[in-house]
C-alpha atoms as an extended CHARMM CRD file, in Angstrom:
* protein
*
        81  EXT
         1         1  VAL       CA             -3.5610000000       -0.3040000000       -6.4880000000  PROA      1               0.0000000000
         2         2  TRP       CA             -3.1100000000        0.0120000000       -2.7200000000  PROA      2               0.0000000000
         3         3  LYS       CA              0.6480000000        0.0690000000       -2.6240000000  PROA      3               0.0000000000
         4         4  ASN       CA              1.1000000000        2.5740000000       -4.9060000000  PROA      4               0.0000000000
         5         5  VAL       CA             -1.5090000000        4.7310000000       -3.2290000000  PROA      5               0.0000000000
         6         6  GLN       CA              0.7540000000        4.5220000000        0.0790000000  PROA      6               0.0000000000
         7         7  LYS       CA              3.8720000000        5.7820000000       -2.0290000000  PROA      7               0.0000000000
         8         8  ILE       CA              2.2670000000        8.8210000000       -2.7800000000  PROA      8               0.0000000000
         9         9  GLN       CA             -0.6760000000        9.4080000000        0.2550000000  PROA      9               0.0000000000
        10        10  GLY       CA              1.0290000000       12.1170000000        1.6250000000  PROA      10              0.0000000000
        11        11  ARG       CA              1.1380000000       14.5680000000       -0.6440000000  PROA      11              0.0000000000
        12        12  LEU       CA             -1.9580000000       13.0850000000       -2.1650000000  PROA      12              0.0000000000
        13        13  ILE       CA             -4.0250000000       14.0040000000        1.2290000000  PROA      13              0.0000000000
        14        14  ARG       CA             -2.3800000000       17.7730000000        0.9200000000  PROA      14              0.0000000000
        15        15  GLU       CA             -3.2940000000       18.1760000000       -2.1680000000  PROA      15              0.0000000000
        16        16  LEU       CA             -7.1680000000       16.8910000000       -2.4590000000  PROA      16              0.0000000000
        17        17  GLU       CA             -7.1490000000       18.7650000000        1.5330000000  PROA      17              0.0000000000
        18        18  LYS       CA             -6.5890000000       22.3350000000       -0.1300000000  PROA      18              0.0000000000
        19        19  LYS       CA             -8.7200000000       21.3890000000       -3.5350000000  PROA      19              0.0000000000
        20        20  PHE       CA            -11.8030000000       20.9120000000       -0.7370000000  PROA      20              0.0000000000
        21        21  SER       CA            -11.2670000000       23.8350000000        1.4840000000  PROA      21              0.0000000000
        22        22  LYS       CA             -9.5950000000       22.1780000000        4.2640000000  PROA      22              0.0000000000
        23        23  LYS       CA            -12.1380000000       19.1000000000        4.9060000000  PROA      23              0.0000000000
        24        24  HSD       CA             -9.9160000000       16.3540000000        6.2350000000  PROA      24              0.0000000000
        25        25  VAL       CA             -9.5790000000       13.1390000000        3.4380000000  PROA      25              0.0000000000
        26        26  VAL       CA             -8.4630000000        9.7270000000        4.6120000000  PROA      26              0.0000000000
        27        27  PHE       CA             -8.0970000000        6.6700000000        2.2170000000  PROA      27              0.0000000000
        28        28  VAL       CA             -8.9910000000        2.9020000000        3.5700000000  PROA      28              0.0000000000
        29        29  ALA       CA             -8.3460000000        0.1480000000        1.1300000000  PROA      29              0.0000000000
        30        30  GLN       CA            -11.2110000000       -2.5850000000        0.6320000000  PROA      30              0.0000000000
        31        31  ARG       CA            -10.6010000000       -5.7290000000        2.9530000000  PROA      31              0.0000000000
        32        32  THR       CA            -12.7080000000       -8.1240000000        3.8070000000  PROA      32              0.0000000000
        33        33  ILE       CA            -13.1000000000      -10.3330000000        6.3290000000  PROA      33              0.0000000000
        34        34  LEU       CA            -14.0380000000      -14.4080000000        6.9750000000  PROA      34              0.0000000000
        35        35  ASP       CA            -15.5400000000      -15.4330000000        9.7150000000  PROA      35              0.0000000000
        36        36  LYS       CA            -15.1630000000      -18.7320000000       11.2550000000  PROA      36              0.0000000000
        37        37  ASN       CA            -17.3240000000      -20.7140000000        8.7900000000  PROA      37              0.0000000000
        38        38  PHE       CA            -15.1530000000      -19.8660000000        5.6470000000  PROA      38              0.0000000000
        39        39  ARG       CA            -15.5870000000      -23.1530000000        4.4760000000  PROA      39              0.0000000000
        40        40  ARG       CA            -18.9820000000      -23.0020000000        3.1970000000  PROA      40              0.0000000000
        41        41  LYS       CA            -17.6870000000      -20.1770000000        0.4150000000  PROA      41              0.0000000000
        42        42  GLY       CA            -15.3580000000      -23.0840000000       -0.6590000000  PROA      42              0.0000000000
        43        43  LEU       CA            -11.9010000000      -21.8070000000        0.7850000000  PROA      43              0.0000000000
        44        44  LYS       CA            -10.2280000000      -24.5060000000        2.3510000000  PROA      44              0.0000000000
        45        45  ILE       CA             -8.3610000000      -22.1620000000        4.7640000000  PROA      45              0.0000000000
        46        46  ARG       CA             -8.3660000000      -18.6250000000        6.2540000000  PROA      46              0.0000000000
        47        47  PRO       CA             -5.6210000000      -16.6210000000        5.2760000000  PROA      47              0.0000000000
        48        48  ARG       CA             -4.4240000000      -14.4850000000        8.0740000000  PROA      48              0.0000000000
        49        49  SER       CA             -5.1370000000      -10.9490000000        6.3440000000  PROA      49              0.0000000000
        50        50  ARG       CA             -8.4090000000      -12.2870000000        6.4040000000  PROA      50              0.0000000000
        51        51  THR       CA             -9.0570000000      -12.6430000000       10.1610000000  PROA      51              0.0000000000
        52        52  LEU       CA            -11.1810000000       -9.9380000000       12.3740000000  PROA      52              0.0000000000
        53        53  THR       CA             -8.0670000000       -8.4710000000       13.6790000000  PROA      53              0.0000000000
        54        54  SER       CA             -5.8620000000       -8.4610000000       11.2900000000  PROA      54              0.0000000000
        55        55  VAL       CA             -8.3320000000       -6.2240000000        9.0600000000  PROA      55              0.0000000000
        56        56  HSD       CA             -8.8770000000       -4.0090000000       12.1920000000  PROA      56              0.0000000000
        57        57  GLU       CA             -5.2900000000       -3.1810000000       12.1710000000  PROA      57              0.0000000000
        58        58  SER       CA             -4.5910000000       -3.0920000000        8.6710000000  PROA      58              0.0000000000
        59        59  ILE       CA             -7.8430000000       -0.4400000000        8.5790000000  PROA      59              0.0000000000
        60        60  MET       CA             -5.6700000000        1.3090000000       11.3470000000  PROA      60              0.0000000000
        61        61  GLU       CA             -2.3970000000        1.4090000000        9.4660000000  PROA      61              0.0000000000
        62        62  ASP       CA             -4.3260000000        3.1600000000        6.5140000000  PROA      62              0.0000000000
        63        63  ILE       CA             -6.0320000000        5.6220000000        8.7580000000  PROA      63              0.0000000000
        64        64  VAL       CA             -2.7820000000        7.1360000000       10.4940000000  PROA      64              0.0000000000
        65        65  GLY       CA             -1.2340000000        7.1770000000        7.0380000000  PROA      65              0.0000000000
        66        66  PRO       CA              2.1020000000        7.4090000000        6.7680000000  PROA      66              0.0000000000
        67        67  THR       CA              3.3910000000        7.4750000000       10.4250000000  PROA      67              0.0000000000
        68        68  GLU       CA              3.7660000000        4.6610000000       12.5550000000  PROA      68              0.0000000000
        69        69  ILE       CA              1.6860000000        3.0380000000       15.4790000000  PROA      69              0.0000000000
        70        70  LEU       CA              3.9220000000        2.4860000000       18.2070000000  PROA      70              0.0000000000
        71        71  GLY       CA              1.3230000000        1.4480000000       20.6400000000  PROA      71              0.0000000000
        72        72  LYS       CA             -2.4300000000       -0.0910000000       21.5260000000  PROA      72              0.0000000000
        73        73  ARG       CA             -4.3390000000       -0.0240000000       23.6600000000  PROA      73              0.0000000000
        74        74  THR       CA             -7.5180000000       -2.4380000000       24.7500000000  PROA      74              0.0000000000
        75        75  ARG       CA             -9.8900000000       -1.2810000000       26.8830000000  PROA      75              0.0000000000
        76        76  ILE       CA            -13.1240000000       -3.4150000000       28.2330000000  PROA      76              0.0000000000
        77        77  SER       CA            -15.9020000000       -1.6240000000       30.4330000000  PROA      77              0.0000000000
        78        78  VAL       CA            -17.5920000000       -3.2960000000       33.3450000000  PROA      78              0.0000000000
        79        79  ASP       CA            -20.5210000000       -4.2200000000       31.4610000000  PROA      79              0.0000000000
        80        80  GLY       CA            -18.5580000000       -6.1200000000       28.6010000000  PROA      80              0.0000000000
        81        81  THR       CA            -18.3870000000       -3.5710000000       25.9590000000  PROA      81              0.0000000000
């Protein structure tokens, strides 16, 4: 289903924004993050698409829509946050 939505995402967002009086519309797919104790859930291996980093990158790609991400920055402050 998500692949079909991605193909028409630009048109769909424009139509929904017109319908909902210029409110912002964002589509994000539902994804699952498996922690390091995934074996308790009965799985042998953890797929790369279920890791924290992979899920965060996928959500970022969903948010920016049909455009492309050219660069990423990671900021860590002095107190570790």
